[in-house]
Structures are given as C-alpha cells and as structure tokens.
C-alpha positions in Angstrom: 46.7 3.1 -16.7 44.3 0.5 -15.5 40.9 2.6 -14.7 40.7 6.2 -13.6 37.3 7.4 -12.5 36.2 10.8 -11.3 33.2 12.3 -9.5 31.6 15.5 -9.9 28.4 17.2 -8.6 26.6 20.7 -8.7 23.4 21.7 -6.9 23.2 24.8 -9.4 19.5 25.8 -10.0 20.6 26.1 -13.7 20.3 22.6 -15.7 22.7 23.0 -18.2 25.4 25.0 -16.0 24.7 22.1 -13.4 25.6 19.4 -16.0 28.7 21.0 -17.3 29.9 21.8 -13.8 29.7 18.3 -12.5 31.0 17.1 -15.9 34.2 19.5 -15.2 34.5 18.5 -12.0 34.5 14.7 -12.7 36.9 14.8 -15.5 39.4 16.8 -13.0 40.9 13.3 -11.9 41.1 11.9 -15.5 44.6 14.1 -16.1 43.5 15.2 -19.4 42.4 12.0 -20.9 39.3 11.8 -22.7 36.4 9.6 -20.8 35.5 6.1 -22.1 32.1 6.2 -20.3 30.1 8.3 -17.7 27.1 7.8 -15.8 24.6 10.2 -14.7 22.0 10.9 -12.0 20.0 14.3 -11.4 17.2 15.2 -9.7 14.0 16.1 -11.7 13.7 20.0 -10.5 16.1 20.1 -13.8 15.0 20.2 -17.2 16.3 16.9 -18.1 17.3 17.7 -21.6 19.3 20.7 -20.7 20.8 19.0 -18.0 22.1 16.4 -20.2 23.1 18.7 -22.9 25.4 20.8 -20.1 27.1 17.3 -19.4 27.6 16.8 -23.2 29.0 20.4 -23.7 32.1 19.0 -21.4 31.9 15.3 -22.4 30.5 15.3 -26.0 31.8 12.0 -26.8 32.0 8.6 -25.0 29.4 6.0 -23.9 26.7 7.6 -21.7 23.9 6.1 -19.2 21.8 7.4 -16.1 18.5 8.3 -15.0 16.7 10.7 -12.8 16.6 9.8 -9.0 14.7 10.9 -6.1 18.2 11.9 -4.7 21.9 12.0 -5.9 24.6 10.1 -3.5 27.8 11.6 -5.2 31.3 11.2 -3.2 30.7 11.9 0.3 27.4 13.4 -0.2 23.6 12.6 -0.6 21.6 15.5 -2.0 17.9 15.2 -2.3 17.3 19.0 -3.4 15.1 19.2 -6.6 18.1 20.3 -8.2 21.2 18.1 -8.1 23.3 16.1 -10.7 26.2 13.5 -10.1 28.3 12.4 -13.1 31.0 9.5 -12.7 33.8 9.6 -15.9 35.5 6.9 -16.4 38.6 6.1 -18.4 40.0 2.6 -18.5 42.2 0.2 -20.4 40.7 -2.5 -18.3 37.1 -2.4 -19.1 34.7 -1.8 -21.8 31.4 0.0 -21.9 28.3 0.3 -24.1 24.8 1.7 -23.5 21.5 1.7 -24.6 18.1 3.2 -24.5 14.9 0.6 -24.2 11.8 2.5 -25.0 8.3 1.5 -24.4 9.3 -0.1 -21.1 6.4 1.0 -19.5 3.7 -0.3 -21.8 5.7 -3.6 -22.8 8.1 -4.5 -19.5 8.6 -7.9 -20.9 9.3 -7.0 -24.4 11.9 -4.2 -23.2 13.8 -7.1 -21.5 13.5 -9.4 -24.5 15.2 -6.1 -26.3 17.8 -5.5 -23.8 18.9 -9.3 -23.9 19.0 -9.2 -27.7 21.3 -6.1 -27.5 23.6 -7.8 -25.0 23.9 -10.8 -27.3 25.0 -8.2 -30.4 27.8 -6.9 -28.2 31.1 -8.4 -27.5 30.0 -10.5 -24.0 32.2 -13.2 -23.2 33.8 -11.2 -20.6 30.8 -9.2 -19.5 31.0 -8.4 -16.1 27.9 -6.7 -15.0 24.5 -5.2 -16.6 23.4 -1.8 -15.1 19.6 -1.1 -15.4 17.8 2.0 -14.9 13.9 1.6 -15.7 11.4 4.0 -15.3 10.4 3.9 -11.7 6.6 4.9 -12.3 5.5 2.6 -15.2 6.4 -0.8 -15.9 6.5 -4.5 -14.1 10.2 -4.5 -13.4 9.9 -8.3 -12.3 8.4 -8.9 -15.8 11.4 -7.2 -17.3 13.9 -8.9 -15.2 12.2 -12.5 -16.0 12.0 -11.7 -19.8 15.9 -10.2 -19.7 17.2 -13.5 -18.2 15.8 -16.1 -20.4 17.2 -13.6 -23.5 20.8 -13.1 -22.2 23.4 -14.9 -24.2 24.9 -16.0 -20.8 24.5 -15.2 -17.2 25.4 -11.8 -16.3 24.7 -9.9 -13.1 22.2 -7.6 -13.3 22.0 -4.5 -10.8 20.8 -1.0 -11.0 17.7 0.9 -9.7 14.4 2.2 -10.6 14.5 6.2 -11.7 12.5 8.4 -9.4 11.2 11.9 -9.4 11.8 13.4 -5.6 8.6 11.6 -4.3 6.2 13.7 -6.6 5.2 10.4 -8.4 4.5 12.3 -11.7 7.5 11.7 -14.1 11.2 10.0 -14.2 13.6 10.1 -16.9 15.9 7.6 -18.4 19.3 8.8 -20.0 21.7 7.1 -22.8 23.9 8.7 -25.2 22.3 12.1 -26.5 18.6 10.8 -25.2 16.3 11.7 -22.6 13.3 9.6 -22.2 10.4 8.9 -20.1 8.9 5.2 -19.7 12.2 3.6 -21.0 14.9 1.6 -20.0 18.5 2.5 -19.7 21.3 0.2 -19.5 25.2 0.1 -19.7 27.0 -3.2 -20.5 30.6 -3.2 -18.5 33.0 -6.1 -19.9 36.8 -6.3 -19.4 39.3 -8.5 -17.3 38.7 -7.2 -13.5 35.8 -8.2 -11.2 32.3 -6.8 -10.5 31.3 -7.6 -7.0 27.9 -6.5 -5.1 26.2 -6.7 -1.9 22.8 -6.5 -0.7 21.2 -4.8 2.6 18.1 -3.8 4.0 18.3 -3.6 7.9 14.8 -5.3 8.4 13.7 -7.7 11.0 11.0 -10.7 10.3 8.3 -10.7 12.7 5.4 -12.9 13.3 5.1 -16.5 11.4 5.8 -17.6 8.2 3.0 -16.9 5.8 2.1 -17.5 2.0 0.6 -15.7 -0.7 -2.6 -17.3 -1.8 -4.1 -14.8 -4.3 -2.3 -12.3 -6.3 -3.2 -10.5 -9.6 -0.2 -8.8 -11.7 1.3 -6.1 -8.9 -1.9 -6.8 -7.2 -1.3 -8.9 -3.4 -5.1 -9.9 -2.8 -4.7 -12.5 0.3 -2.3 -13.9 2.3 -3.0 -17.4 3.9 -6.7 -16.8 2.4 -7.2 -13.6 4.4 -7.2 -10.2 2.6 -3.7 -8.6 2.1 -4.8 -5.5 4.1 -6.4 -7.3 7.1 -3.0 -9.2 7.5 -0.7 -6.1 7.6 -3.2 -4.3 9.9 -2.5 -7.0 12.4 1.2 -5.7 12.7 0.3 -2.0 13.0 -0.7 0.1 15.9 -4.2 1.4 16.4 -6.8 1.2 13.9 -5.3 2.5 10.6 -7.7 3.2 7.5 -5.4 3.4 5.0 -1.4 3.4 4.2 -0.8 6.8 5.5 -0.9 6.2 9.1 1.9 6.7 11.7 4.4 3.8 11.9 2.9 2.2 8.7 6.2 2.9 6.5 8.3 1.0 8.6 6.2 -2.5 7.9 6.2 -4.3 4.8 6.4 -7.8 3.0 9.2 -9.6 2.1 9.5 -12.8 -0.2 11.4 -15.4 1.7 13.8 -17.3 -0.6 14.2 -21.0 0.4 17.2 -22.5 1.0 19.0 -19.2 1.2 20.8 -18.6 4.7 21.8 -14.9 4.2 18.9 -12.6 6.0 21.4 -9.5 5.4 19.6 -8.9 2.0 19.8 -12.3 0.1 17.4 -14.3 1.7 14.3 -11.9 2.1 13.4 -9.8 -0.8 11.7 -6.6 0.7 8.5 -5.3 -1.0 6.6 -2.1 0.0 2.6 -1.6 -0.4 2.4 1.6 -2.1 -1.5 1.2 -2.7 -4.8 -0.2 -1.4 -8.5 -1.3 -2.8 -10.4 -0.6 0.4 -13.2 -2.9 -0.7 -11.2 -6.3 -1.6 -8.4 -5.3 1.0 -6.1 -6.0 -1.7 -2.6 -4.1 -1.7 -0.5 -2.7 -4.8 3.3 -3.6 -5.1 4.4 -1.3 -7.6 7.2 -2.7 -9.8 5.9 -6.1 -9.9 3.8 -8.4 -7.3 4.2 -11.7 -5.8 2.8 -14.8 -7.4 0.4 -17.0 -5.3 2.4 -19.6 -3.5 5.2 -17.3 -2.5 6.7 -17.9 1.1 6.6 -14.3 2.6 7.3 -12.8 5.9 6.0 -9.6 7.6 8.9 -7.7 8.3 9.9 -4.0 10.4 12.7 -2.0 9.4 14.5 -0.1 12.1 17.1 2.9 11.4 19.9 1.4 13.8 20.0 -1.5 12.0 19.4 -0.4 8.8 22.9 1.9 9.4 24.8 -1.4 11.2 23.6 -3.8 8.2 24.8 -1.4 5.6 28.3 -1.3 7.2 28.3 -4.8 7.4 27.4 -5.0 3.6 30.4 -2.6 2.6 32.4 -5.1 5.1 31.6 -8.2 3.5 32.4 -6.5 -0.5 35.9 -5.1 1.4 36.6 -8.5 2.8 36.5 -10.6 -0.5 38.9 -8.0 -1.8 41.4 -7.7 1.2 44.2 -5.5 0.4 42.6 -4.1 -3.3 41.1 -0.8 -3.8 38.2 -0.7 -6.1 38.1 1.6 -9.4 34.6 3.1 -8.2 31.5 1.9 -6.1 27.8 2.3 -7.4 25.5 2.8 -4.5 21.9 2.4 -5.3 19.7 3.1 -2.3 15.9 3.1 -1.7 14.2 6.5 -1.6 12.6 5.1 1.6 16.0 5.2 3.5 16.9 8.9 2.7 15.8 11.9 4.1 12.4 10.7 4.7 14.1 8.1 7.6 17.0 10.0 8.7 16.6 13.5 8.1 19.6 15.7 7.5 21.9 12.9 8.5 21.5 10.6 5.6 25.5 11.0 4.5 26.4 10.3 8.0 24.0 7.2 8.6 24.4 5.6 5.2 27.1 6.7 3.0 30.2 7.7 5.1 30.0 4.2 7.3 30.3 2.4 3.6 32.8 4.5 2.4 35.3 4.2 5.4 35.2 0.4 4.6 35.9 1.0 1.1 38.4 3.7 1.0 36.9 7.6 1.7 38.7 8.6 -1.6 37.2 6.0 -3.8 35.2 7.1 -6.9 31.6 7.0 -5.7 28.4 7.6 -7.1 24.7 6.6 -7.1 21.4 7.5 -6.7 17.9 7.2 -4.0 15.8 4.8 -6.4 12.2 3.7 -6.7 13.2 0.3 -6.4 16.7 -1.5 -6.6 17.8 -4.2 -8.6 20.3 -6.7 -7.7 20.8 -10.9 -7.8 19.4 -13.1 -5.0 18.5 -16.3 -4.6 20.2 -17.0 -8.0 18.7 -14.4 -10.2 17.9 -10.4 -10.3 15.1 -9.5 -8.4 13.5 -6.0 -7.6 14.0 -4.8 -4.2 12.5 -1.9 -1.7 14.0 -0.3 1.1 17.2 -2.0 0.4 20.8 -0.9 -0.7 22.8 -2.4 -3.7 26.2 -1.6 -3.5 28.5 -2.8 -6.3 32.5 -2.5 -6.7 34.3 -2.9 -9.5 37.9 -4.1 -9.5 40.8 -3.6 -12.0 41.9 -7.1 -10.8 40.1 -10.3 -9.9 40.9 -12.1 -6.9 43.7 -14.4 -6.6 
C-alpha cells in the first residue's frame, strides 16, 4: 500500500458542514481505508470548534494537527476567503504520525519549545523524518521557541511549518491537535518512517545596497543599523518621504539576515524579515515572530513579483531534481500571506501554486496555507522567515 493521501476543500459558509465536506472529499482517495492522520487548515470566518467538529464527524479517529491560516491551499486552489477549509487525509504503512498541542506558547515561547522537544523525546524518534510546527502567528517569539526546541530535541530533525493566520485581521489565530482548538498555542505533528522528507525555500527577493549590520536590538525591536535608527535606514530605500509603514511600495522592501558561508540565494542565504511596527520617536522597527540580534549581518532586499513566480518554480524543480522519476506521497506548501492575493490579486493559484505542481505532478496530493511567518531550516538550523515559501515533499522511498 505504501502511502495513500487525499485532499478535500470546502468553501461552505456553515462551519460544521464545511469541515465534514472537506473531510469526506479527502477520504474519497483512501478507497474505504481509515486514515492514520490528517492535517486541517481553515480560515477564521468559521467558528473553529464547529469546523473541527465537522472534520471529526467524518474522521472520528486518527492523529490530527493544523491551524487557521490567512488562506487555504488545497489541490490546485488558493482560497483566501473568510470561510474555507482544506483537509489532507493520510493512510500509510511507510510512515507513522503523532501530534500534540503545547499551550502557553504566546506567553512563554521558549518554554513551549522545550516542552515540544520533551514530547518528541517521549515518542519513538530514531527514524523521525520531520517535525511540522504551527505556532500562533500573533503572539510569542517564534525565534525563541525554535532555539529552545533545537536544544531540547533528542536528535537533529528538520523542523518546518508556518505561523497561524487570521485573514489579516490581526485579532486571533487558532491551533488544532486531536479534538482541541486553542489560541496562543503551538500545534505539532511528528512524521517518522522509512521514506524521505525533503524541502526547499524560495523568497524571490533581491539584495539592494551594501551589506549592513544590526548595532542595537531589543527583543523583537530592531533599533539601530550601522548606528543609525532602523527606520531612517529603511527610508533610504523608499520612494518619496514616507512617514510610516503604510506608504506605497513599502511592502516590497524588507530586511534579510545574511547567513555567512551559505551560497544559495534562493532562500537559504537570505532569511527575509519584514517590519510591521514603528516607534516614531526612536525610529525602531518591530519584527514580529522574533528580532535580529545585535551584530547580525543583514541586507536590504526588494521583492519582485515575476522573480517570486520564477524562483518558486525553481524551488519545486530543485525538489523534483533530487527525486528524478519519483512521485511524492504528498506535498506541503507553507506560503506567506504577503505572497497571496495582496500581491497577485485573483491570480495566486496561477502564479505560485500551479507552476510548482507542474514540476512535482499535478495529481500529487497537495495542501498548505498562507501563513504569518514560515518555518524551515536555513544555514543549518530552523529559522523564522517572512515573504517566503517553504515547500515540502514526503517520499515513500529514499533516494538510491
């Protein structure tokens, strides 16, 4: 049997009905077999408890993890409506799945990272392939969580995922595991087995200007760059005389941590970080999800829609090239909310989903969501990214 995966999606406005409809469609590919696990991603216009209850009315047992997203990616569709849900159902004799929900991530992200590492240590983990993580996207320092998790894991395991979103309302996100729905938490799924998990990153940003360095930082606040207020440095690269972060064109310019000694510029060497808050008095900029430490080498970067499209396609090509002749059991796409309809309008699927699917197989089971930050390794450890896609594929067989 190896692995059988099915994907279902529903835009039904009634939460319980939507969850049941998406789960039923996902089960259709399993030929009557009961799923071992499922991933669920939904948007926040739904009552989240009712949404999960709808899924569980069809899939009452089995491991379950997931979260709310700014939008849902399911099959060939990217759906950023307020009411949408996607479900991936999995049945496998190659892989094992386990899931957990860690509370209090928002108030104690490092503690949540340690707790998640301890949970992994309690699972059979000698053949662990990946740890999927879905933290709250509005609270908690994801960088602190990832650092604590790395120190607590019993062995090196790729950590990938995305921060939960809420249709850009910035009010409340939700995390799912089992039958639980929480906010301010961390959902996770451990995948183990005999196959191979592979991933690639892409952001489509180009470095501009000279290399720079963070000279003062405080938590998530980036205070000075080369001893100048961070806002004054950013303004050097913006047109006109912007007074805040709402000006035209600002969303296309960001910071990037430059990882020394890494040559790949398509996601691994430059870790994109986007400011979403400004202290006008000091000129400090807020980097949600975790700041940049003093002394960090950085670059200013500009994103370009055509390059985003082309580099995303190249991202999928890199995965396909590593597994020539093999078809993935399923693919996960964790893509930034800022790379959705706010950038591509009604053509999101055509621009950043379909080109990737053509590389990895248009009939490959495919699911993901538009996130408030993407999580994937770069430069040897898991990092928190912005304006990035983390594309992941699981194969029943390892490369020869």
